[in-house]
N, C-alpha and C positions, 0 to 999 in steps of 0.2 A: 960677581957671584950672585946667583939667583936664589931666592928663598921661596920654597914651595909651601903654601898654606892651604888648609882645607877650606873650601868655600862655605860660607854660612848657609845653613839650611833655610829654605823659604818659610816665611811666616805663614802659618795656617791656623786660624782660630778654630777652637773646638767648641761646638755648641750642643746643648741638650736638644733632643728630638722628641717629637710627639706623634700622635696618630696620623697627622697630615703628611708625614714623611714616609708612610708605608710603601707607596709605589716607587719612590726613589730608592728605598732599601731593596726592594725586589729587583730593580734594574741593576743595582750594584752587585748583589749576590748572584743573580743569574749570569752575569758577565764573568764570574770567576770560572777558571778552568777546572777540569776534573780533579787534579791534584790539590788545588787550593780548596775546593769544596770538601774534599776528603779530610784535609787538615783542620778546616774550620768546624765541621760537624761531626767528625769521627767516622763518617761513612760516606759513600759516594752519592750524596744528595742530588736528586733530580729536580727539575723545575717545579713539579707539583709539591714536593717536600719543602722546597724553599718558600714557595708561596704560603704553604700551610704554617710554616714557622713564623713568617712575618705577620700573617693574619692573627696568629695566636699571641702575639706580644701584648703584655699587659702594661701599658705605659703608666697606669696609676700605681702599680706595685714596683716595677723595675725601672731602671734608668738606661737610656740609650744615648750615646754621644756620636757625633759625626764630624768629619772634615769635608768641606765642600770646595769645589773649584769655582772659578768665576762664572761658570754656566750653571751653577747650583747642582752639579752632578756629584754624587758621593764618591770620594776617594777612599775613605776608610770609615768603618763603623765599629763601635764597641758596645757590647751589651753587658750590663751589670745586673745580674739576677739575684734577688734577695732570697735567702733560704726561708722556707716555711716549716722546716723540720724543728720539732721541739728540742732535739738533741743539739742543734746549732742555731739558736735564734738570732745570733748576731753575726751571721756569716753571709757572704755574697760570692757568687761565681762570676768570673770575668771571661768574656770571649771577644775575639776581634778578627776582622778581616780587612785586608788592604788590596786595592786594585793592583793588577800586575804592573801597569804602567806608572804607578805611584810608589813603587818600592824604592828602598834606599834613601828615603827622606826622613826616616825616624818616626813615621806616623804611628806605628804600632806601639813604640815605647812611650810616645807622648800621650796616646790614649790610655795606656796603662797607668801612667802617672796621674792623669786627670781623674781616672776612675778611683785610684787610691785616695786622692784628696777628697773626692766627693763621698766615698765610703766612710772615711774618717768623720766627716762632718755629719753623716747620718748615724753615727754611733756604731758602725760595723767594727767588730774586733778581729775578725779573721776573713781574709779574702783568699779564694783558692781558684786554681785553674786546672781543669781536666783536659789533658792534651795527649795526643799520640806522641810516643817517645821520639819519633822521627821529626817532630815539629821543633827543631833545635832553635829556631829564631825566637819563638814564643817562650820556650823554656829558659833560654839565655836571658831574656828580658826579666823574667821572674826571678832567676837566680841572682842577677845583678842587684835587684831590689832587696835581696836578703831572704828570699823564699826558701823554704825547706822542700826539697824535691824527693818524692817517694816513687820509685819506678816499680811497676808491676808488669813485666813483659813488654808488650807493645804499647802500653799506656803509662802515663806519668801524672801524678798529682803534685801540684805546687801549692804550698801553704804559706801565706804571708800574714804574720800577726801585725795588726795595725795599732799604733799609739792613739790615744784620744785626740780629738780635735783641739785646736788652739786658735788664738786670735789670727795668726798668720794664715792658717788653712781656710778659715771662714772668709776673711777679707780677700784672699787670693782667688778663691773660687768665685766670689761675687764679681770681682773685677774682670776675671777671664770670661765669665758668662756674658757680662754686659758688652764687652768688646766683641765677642763672637756674635751676639744678637745684632749689634750695630753693623758688623761686617756683612752679615747675612742679608739684612734689609737693604744695604747699599748695593749688594750684588743683585738682589731681586729688582730694585729700581732700575739699575743699569740694564738688566736683561729686558725689562718692560720697555725701556726707552729704545733699545736696539730693535725690538720687535715693532715698535711704533714707527721708527724710521724705515725699517724694511717694508712695512705695509704701505707707507706713504710712497716709497719709491716704486713699488709694484703697481699701486693704483693710479699713479700719475701717468698721463699719456706721454708718449715719446715727443721730443721737441719737434721733430718733423711733422708729426700729426697735428700738434697744436698750431704750427705755422700754417698748415694747409687749411685747418678749420677756421683760423682767424682770417685768412685770405678769402675764403669762401663767404664768410660773414660780411666782410667789407664790400665784396662784389654785390 
């Protein structure tokens, strides 16, 4: 008798991002198809709108998290935007996008959980998501976390009240961020090493050419 088990999802560290990642964000978002752009931004965003959105990100105010592959390409990005409204001073809005070829790995849920933990550690009391009602995947993630969903026609608001930070959330975020930073540096070093090897292979003359050159010198 065979027992079927669900294969474990691949380990993918989530790291915080900064201004130096803008171009990678642009490449990730521009690669999204029309439907995915519509679900992420709520309208059919074109390339100019995407570039304007990324250029306008305030990394000193908001937080951005990403999952990178071994080539340092972004597979998924989450934006945690803090409210500046006096009516909701301890609120933050969550938005996420996942590349089409990276679906089914739970990246959206993992980024949501990472954002929740970070928001708690920052003193946020309410996290919300503004999504199209047809974005069932995102709304399902929010509902599973205990969010209250309020639907208004084609749009739905998800509200998640957050408990205060504790020792576990503070330490867990610190450890996760350190692991992600280490993983990113290792991938960057590996990429540089591969490029170095590739350059050496390209610049080195073919074996036959070297032999002819050496034979000519000896003559």
